[in-house]
Residue frames as qw, qx, qy, qz and C-alpha x, y, z in Angstrom:
[[0.934, 0.258, -0.055, -0.240, -5.86, 3.36, 12.32],
 [0.365, -0.561, 0.725, 0.166, -3.27, 0.66, 12.48],
 [0.825, 0.402, -0.303, -0.256, -2.46, -1.59, 9.49],
 [0.710, -0.428, 0.557, 0.043, -0.94, -4.97, 10.33],
 [0.501, 0.574, -0.585, -0.279, 1.42, -6.89, 8.07],
 [0.987, -0.090, 0.027, -0.131, 1.22, -10.74, 7.90],
 [0.589, -0.569, 0.514, 0.254, 4.34, -12.62, 8.69],
 [0.771, 0.313, 0.486, 0.268, 4.42, -14.00, 5.20],
 [0.357, 0.893, 0.107, 0.253, 4.71, -10.58, 3.68],
 [0.329, -0.881, 0.338, 0.044, 7.36, -9.55, 6.19],
 [0.749, -0.228, 0.554, 0.283, 9.38, -12.69, 5.34],
 [0.660, 0.588, 0.357, 0.302, 9.08, -12.04, 1.59],
 [0.143, 0.971, -0.076, 0.176, 10.22, -8.40, 1.83],
 [0.481, -0.736, 0.467, 0.093, 13.15, -9.39, 4.03],
 [0.788, -0.019, 0.539, 0.297, 14.15, -12.28, 1.75],
 [0.604, 0.643, 0.311, 0.353, 13.93, -10.24, -1.43],
 [0.509, -0.340, -0.044, 0.790, 15.58, -7.28, 0.08],
 [0.138, 0.241, 0.346, 0.896, 13.57, -4.61, -1.69],
 [0.248, 0.193, 0.369, -0.875, 10.80, -2.12, -1.08],
 [0.034, 0.403, 0.882, 0.243, 7.15, -2.94, -1.76],
 [0.229, 0.027, 0.099, -0.968, 3.96, -0.81, -2.18],
 [0.219, 0.496, 0.832, -0.118, 0.28, -1.56, -1.69],
 [0.143, 0.224, -0.221, -0.938, -1.53, 0.33, -4.43],
 [0.668, 0.388, 0.381, -0.509, -4.81, 0.19, -6.33],
 [0.081, -0.219, 0.847, 0.478, -4.97, -2.25, -9.15],
 [0.447, -0.046, -0.543, -0.709, -7.60, -3.74, -11.40],
 [0.628, -0.320, -0.695, -0.143, -8.73, -6.40, -8.98],
 [0.552, -0.816, -0.157, -0.071, -8.29, -4.25, -5.74],
 [0.355, -0.848, 0.391, 0.045, -5.31, -3.76, -3.50],
 [0.888, 0.385, -0.193, 0.161, -2.06, -4.91, -5.02],
 [0.566, -0.708, 0.338, 0.253, 1.35, -5.57, -3.34],
 [0.761, 0.583, -0.004, 0.283, 4.05, -4.86, -5.96],
 [0.629, -0.207, -0.003, 0.749, 7.77, -3.94, -5.82],
 [0.006, -0.825, -0.103, 0.556, 8.37, -0.20, -5.96],
 [0.228, -0.260, 0.647, 0.679, 10.10, -0.85, -9.28],
 [0.094, 0.458, 0.814, 0.344, 6.55, -1.50, -10.68],
 [0.163, -0.845, -0.358, -0.362, 4.69, 1.31, -8.87],
 [0.370, 0.299, -0.380, 0.794, 6.77, 4.07, -7.22],
 [0.305, -0.577, -0.625, 0.429, 5.85, 5.35, -3.77],
 [0.024, 0.775, 0.232, 0.588, 4.20, 8.66, -3.24],
 [0.085, 0.365, -0.427, 0.823, 4.89, 11.34, -0.58],
 [0.609, -0.305, 0.081, -0.728, 1.39, 10.70, 0.82],
 [0.773, -0.027, -0.629, -0.079, 2.00, 6.94, 1.37],
 [0.727, -0.616, 0.253, -0.167, 2.04, 5.39, 4.87],
 [0.488, 0.559, -0.659, 0.125, 5.52, 3.89, 5.51],
 [0.874, -0.433, 0.175, -0.135, 6.10, 0.72, 7.51],
 [0.020, 0.690, -0.723, -0.003, 9.76, -0.37, 8.20],
 [0.994, -0.034, 0.072, -0.069, 10.39, -4.09, 7.45],
 [0.833, -0.181, 0.140, 0.503, 13.94, -4.72, 8.37],
 [0.355, -0.301, 0.249, 0.849, 16.14, -2.69, 6.07],
 [0.067, 0.286, 0.656, 0.696, 13.30, -2.06, 3.65],
 [0.283, 0.190, 0.314, -0.886, 10.00, -0.12, 3.59],
 [0.106, 0.474, 0.844, 0.229, 6.49, -1.19, 2.73],
 [0.157, 0.094, -0.012, -0.983, 4.49, 1.77, 1.36],
 [0.151, 0.512, 0.841, -0.086, 0.75, 1.81, 1.58],
 [0.035, 0.362, 0.335, 0.869, -1.10, 4.24, -0.71],
 [0.209, 0.028, 0.398, -0.893, -3.35, 6.75, 1.09],
 [0.627, 0.015, -0.326, -0.707, -6.24, 5.50, -0.93],
 [0.668, -0.027, -0.742, -0.051, -5.78, 1.87, 0.04],
 [0.208, 0.073, -0.683, 0.697, -5.08, 2.76, 3.68],
 [0.467, -0.103, 0.138, -0.867, -8.75, 3.90, 3.93],
 [0.825, 0.041, -0.240, -0.510, -9.98, 0.37, 3.12],
 [0.815, 0.093, -0.561, 0.116, -7.56, -2.11, 4.45],
 [0.561, -0.754, 0.232, -0.250, -6.51, -3.08, 7.98],
 [0.684, -0.432, 0.549, 0.210, -3.85, -5.61, 7.13],
 [0.413, 0.635, -0.559, -0.338, -1.40, -6.51, 4.27],
 [0.839, -0.091, 0.531, -0.081, -1.60, -10.28, 3.34],
 [0.361, -0.296, 0.740, 0.484, 0.42, -12.41, 0.91],
 [0.422, 0.536, 0.716, 0.148, -2.72, -12.84, -1.37],
 [0.137, 0.913, 0.090, -0.373, -2.18, -9.16, -2.33],
 [0.360, -0.460, 0.583, 0.566, 0.95, -10.00, -4.20],
 [0.698, 0.630, 0.033, -0.337, 0.59, -9.49, -8.02],
 [0.729, -0.135, 0.510, 0.436, 2.61, -11.74, -10.23],
 [0.170, -0.316, 0.459, 0.813, 4.17, -10.66, -13.51],
 [0.057, 0.348, 0.807, 0.474, 1.19, -11.92, -15.60],
 [0.121, -0.797, -0.563, 0.180, -1.39, -9.95, -13.47],
 [0.229, -0.647, 0.084, 0.723, 0.85, -6.85, -13.74],
 [0.171, -0.071, 0.631, 0.754, 1.15, -7.15, -17.48],
 [0.034, -0.459, -0.788, -0.408, -2.62, -7.32, -17.84],
 [0.204, -0.781, -0.483, 0.340, -3.57, -4.49, -15.65],
 [0.369, 0.717, 0.146, 0.573, -3.48, -0.99, -17.18],
 [0.443, -0.896, -0.005, -0.019, -2.80, 0.55, -13.79],
 [0.696, -0.480, 0.332, 0.419, 0.88, -0.64, -14.26],
 [0.733, 0.545, 0.242, 0.327, 1.55, 0.27, -17.86],
 [0.110, 0.974, -0.114, 0.160, 3.23, 3.51, -17.05],
 [0.403, -0.756, 0.513, -0.057, 5.83, 2.19, -14.70],
 [0.943, -0.001, 0.327, 0.056, 6.43, -1.27, -16.31],
 [0.039, -0.665, 0.618, 0.418, 9.96, -1.66, -17.83],
 [0.907, 0.342, 0.106, -0.224, 9.47, -3.69, -20.97],
 [0.347, 0.701, -0.622, -0.030, 13.23, -4.30, -21.54]]
């Protein structure tokens, strides 16, 4: 199975210069920085420039591409219990 990454996601990751992860969230697959949801050893890894896009093993069973509409903003992250453990409230 091959998972493609939309150009908009590639551009965002390169511009921000940090790793991202596709994980399971309240409304389905979520694309968040790894500072919000840490990668796991079982994740699929896709190199994007100097950074890595991690895709959870669970989400990899259901998606065939990563699109910009998967990006969760701060308000969505704050309202989803899936992110409460990793969220830095400082």
